N, C-alpha and C positions, 0 to 999 in steps of 0.2 A: 342875838335874839332869835327866837324860834320862827318868827315870820319875817319881820322886816322893819327896817329903817332906811334911808336918807340922802346930802346935797351941797353945792356952791361953786362958783368960778366962771371961767370963760368956756364958751361952747367949742366942742369938737363934735361935729355931726357927720352924717353920711350924705354926701352929694351924689345923686344918681344921674348918670349920663346915659341916656338911651341912644343906642345906635339906630338911626331912622331907617337904615337898610336891613336891619336884622329883626325878624319877628320873634316875639316872646313865645317860647314853646308852651304848649298846653300839657302839663305834667299828667293830668288825668287821662289824656289820650295816649300816653305811653311815649311821647316824644322825648328826645334826649334832653336832659336837664343841663343846660350850658351856662346858667347864671347870666343871662343877658341883662338882667336888671342890676347886677352888681356894678360897683364902681369904686373909685378911690375914696379914701378918707380925706376929708378936707374941712377947713374952717369955713363955715357958711353962716349966712344971716338967718335969723329966727324963721323968717318966712320960707326958707328953703329946707328947714330941718324936717325931713320926712322920715318916717319909720321904714323898716323893711316891709315888703309887701305882706299884707295880712294873710295871704294864702300860705305863707311860710309857717304859719302857726297851725295849719291843718293838713298840709300836704305830706303824704308818706314818702314821696321822693326826696323832699327836702330833709326829712328826718333821717333817711338812709344815708344821705351825704354827710349830715352832721355827725352821725355815729362814726362813719369812716374817716372823716377829715378833721373832726374835732375831738370826740371822746376817745378814739383809738390812737390819738397822738398827744395826749395831755396827761400831766400828773393829776391824780385825783385821790382824795382821802377815802380810805377803805375800812379803817378800823384802828384798834389799839394794840400795842405790844402785849398788854396783859391778857389779851384774849388768847394768845399763843405763847404763854410764858414758859411752859415746860417742853422738853424734848418729846416729840410725838404728838403734840397738840396741833389741831388744825381748826380753821373756821372758814366757811364758805361765804363769799361776798361777791361784789360785782363792780365792774368799771364800765360805765355806759351800758351797753347791752351784752357785754362779755362776762360770763361766769368765771370767777376767780376763786382760788383756794389759797389761803395763807397757811404755811406749815413751818414748824420749828423742828429742824432735823436733829440727828443724834449728837452732832457737834455744837448744837445751840444756834446754828445759823438760821436766820429767818428768811424764808423763800416765798415767792409768789408764783403760782402756776396757773395757766389757763385750765379751768376745771372741766376738761373735755377729754374723754378717753380716746387714745390713738387708734382704737379698734374700729368702732362704728359710731363714735361721737356721743355716747351717753355722758351725762354728768357723772362725775366720779364721786364727789362728796356732797353731802347736804348737812346743814346745821353746823355743829361744832362737836369736838370730842378729842380723844387721845388714842392714837394707834401706832403700831410699829411700822405699818405699811398703809398705803392707800389702795383700796380695792374697788374696782368698778362693780356695781351690783348687777350688771347685765350679764357678762360672761366671765366674771372673776379675773379679768386682767388686773394684775397687781403691780403697784409701783412703790419703789423705795421713797423715803422722805426726801431724797435728792432728786426725785423725778424719774429715775431709771426704771424701765420695765424689768421686773425681777421674776415674774411668773405669768404664764398665760396657758390655760388648758389646751393641749394638742398642738401647741406652737411648734415644738421641735418635730413632732410626729408628722406634721404637714408641711415640713420644709422651711419653717421660719428660721432665719439666720441673721436678721437685721434688728435685733432687740435694741441695740444702742441708738438706732435711728428712730425708735418709737418711744422716746422719752416724753413725759409730759412737757409741754412748752413752757419754759420759764420766762417770766416777765420781769422787767426792771422794777426794783423795789427800793425805797429809801425811807428814812424816818426823820421826824422832827420831835425830839423829846419822846413822849410816850405815843406819838401818833404815827401811823403807817400810811404811806402813799404808794400807789402803783401807777405805772405808765405802760400801756401796751406797746408803745413804739420801741423797737429794739435799738433805735438810734437816739433815744431820749437824752436830752441834756440833764445836768444835775438838778435835783430837787431844790437845792439852795438858790439857783437862778430863778426858779419858778416862784419861790416864796419871797424873794427880794428882801426888803427890810422889815417884813411883818414880824418875824421873831423878835427883832430889836424893839419894835413898837409895843409888842405885848409885854416884853420885859420892862420897858420904860414905864409902863403903866403900873408896875408893881406886881406883875403876874409871873410866878415861877411855875412853869408847866409841870416840872418834875415833882414839885411839892404838892400839887393838887391831887385829889382822889377822884376817880370816876364815880359819878352819881347815878346816872341813868341814861338810857337811849329812848328818844321819842320818835316814833315812826308815823308817817302819814302818806296818803295818796290824794292827789288833786286832779279834778277834771279840768286840766288846763295844760297847754304846751309848756315844756320846760323853760322856754325863753320868757314866757309871760311870768312865770314864778321868779326867775332871776331878775327880770326888769322891775318887778314889783319890789323886790328887796333893795334895788339900787337907787330908789328915790323915796324921799319923805315929803314930797310935794303933796301927797295925799294924807299925810299923817294928821294934820290939824282937823280934817273933816272926818276921816275914817278911823282914826285911833285916838279917841278922846282920853283914854286912860294913859296911853303912852305920852301923849302931848301934855298931859297935866304934870308929868314928872320931868320930861326932857324938853329942852328949848329947841323947837323945830323951826324957829324963824329963819329966814334965808340968810340973815347976817350972822347968825350964831352957828348954824348947822354947816359944817365944812365938808367939802367934797374934794377928793384927790384921786388921781389916776396915773398909773405908770405901767406901760406895757399891759400885762394881763392882770394887774392888781388894781382893784377899784375899792376905795376906802371912804367911809363916812365917819365923821367925828361929831358927837353931840354932847354939849354941856348940859347940866341939869338946870332947872329953873331956880332962880334965887329963893323963891318962896314955893315950897312944895304944896301941891294940891291933890296929889294922886294917892294910890293905894300901895305904892312901892317905896321903900325907904332907900334912897341912893347914897346915904352917908356911909363913909368908910374910906379905905385906903385908895380905892380906884376912883379918880376924880371925874372922869367923863367916859361916856360910852364910845366904843369904836367897833365898827362893823365893816368887815372886809369880804369881798368876793374875789376868789382866785379863778380866773377863767379856766374851764367853762362854768363850773358850778359849785366849787367848794366854798361854803359859807363859814365865816369865822366871826364870833360875837364875843364882846366883853362889855358887860353892863357896869355902870358906875355903882360903887358901894363896896361890899366885901369882895375878896378875891374870887373870881369866877371866870369861866371860859366855856364856850360851846363851839362845836364844829360839826359839819356834815355836808353831804353832797346833794345836789339837785340832779336827778337822773330821769331821763325820758323813758317811759314804758311804751308809749304809743304817741302818735302825733298830738293827741289831746288828753294825754294821761301822764302824770309825773309822780315819781316816788321820791320822798325825802326822808332823811333821818338826821337827828341832831344828837350828838354825844355831849352830855353836860358834865362839867368838872367843877368842883368846889374845894375850898380849903379843908384840911383834915379836921379842924375844929369848928367848922361852919355851924352856926346856930340852926337847929332844925326849924324853928319858927321862921327865920329869914329864908331858908331854903324853900319852904312851902309858899311863902309870900312871893318869892322871885319866880318860881315855876308857874304859879297862878297868873302872875303878871304877863309872863311870856306866852302862856297858853291863850290868854285873852287876845293878844295881838295876833297869834296864829289863827284863831277862830275868825277874827275879822278879816284877815288876809285871805283865807280860803274863799270867803264870799266874794271878795274883790276880784281875785284872779279868775274864778269860775265865771263871773259876770263878764269879764273881758273876753274870755274864751268864747262865750256864747255870742258876744257882739262881733268879734272879728270873723267868726264862722259865718254869721249872717251877712256881714258887710263886705266880705272880700270881693265879691263880684260887682257890687254897686259902688262902693267907696274906694276900695283897693288898698289904702294905706292911711296912716294917721300922721299927726304932727307932734313934735317934741318941743318942750319948753327949753330954750337954749341954756339957761342957767340951772334951773331946778332939776332938769333931767339930763344933764350933761353926761352922767355916768351911764345912763341908758343908751345915749348916742354912742359912747365909746364902746360899750358892750356890743351893740349892733354892728359897729365897724369891725370888731374882731370876728364876729360871725361871718360877715361878708368877705373879709379877707381870707378866712380859713376855707370857705366854700369855693372861693374863686381860685 
């Protein structure tokens, strides 16, 4: 889904143990950020289920650590293989705050490079296209499609003899069907371990990713911290109140709406209502909705009905600004009327979610100094608790 879904099970929350002898640093004063508030993940009673400090949703120091310790160490969805289908094709994208360029070289190998010139740091590529080489627009340093520096004005004249050391920095890349993932960590484990059993779950629902066609990409920016956007996706406790159209089609009751989590995968399953009251027709081969978040922010959605699939990242731009995109896929013979209906249904949820997350951002910004933190519902928001524990563990 473009915005969000949902819940259920036993609580795993974050228990905060404060060291009474250690003062919490003031990030705004420039003190060292040592995560004195962090602690172990534990099973706790509902009364003890506290959120991460609300200052973590506004503090630049926290976001800097999240970029370094989370986004620069995680597999993230960056695009589709068909965007770079031919030799010489490239597309600029990003992983966290890192600019990345995907390239198909002369041998047909798909590569990912940090999109930064080794000369003085200019971005090398913008947009997409097809070229025999990649040339920096600043001083014309030119790289082969394998990343090797092949030309630089005056390089030999001025004593340059280390061209091999000045390659574009290559990043780990892997694929799942038509989907491309990149991990900036040179010691990254396999993508398959990150995905877990999600490919099998998608296939079991009757979705053959390779048989679907790309439909469109929807992009948006939100005035909210990236964690608020992710946490909003991870619970449907709010759906009955805030998403009347979604709740008219999907059964969001706590006994029907299922929540699962394993390591970095958080999953929600939603059956449809026995008697439909909404504007979306969920009849078809796919019997129930499934909504996944792969930590830190890759969102995967399958709606009930005809074969469909959407995927995209949640990416921080600034402490209180988030960029998202969703790539939508449908069957080759998908009915145009059904496509229009499903996109409108998804867009409505997204519009409602924008209001919700931006209201939360305004509230935590105002309340950070006076209230400090919130409380989580132990069952309905257990995926939010698990997500926050992953953030705490990564930053610690």
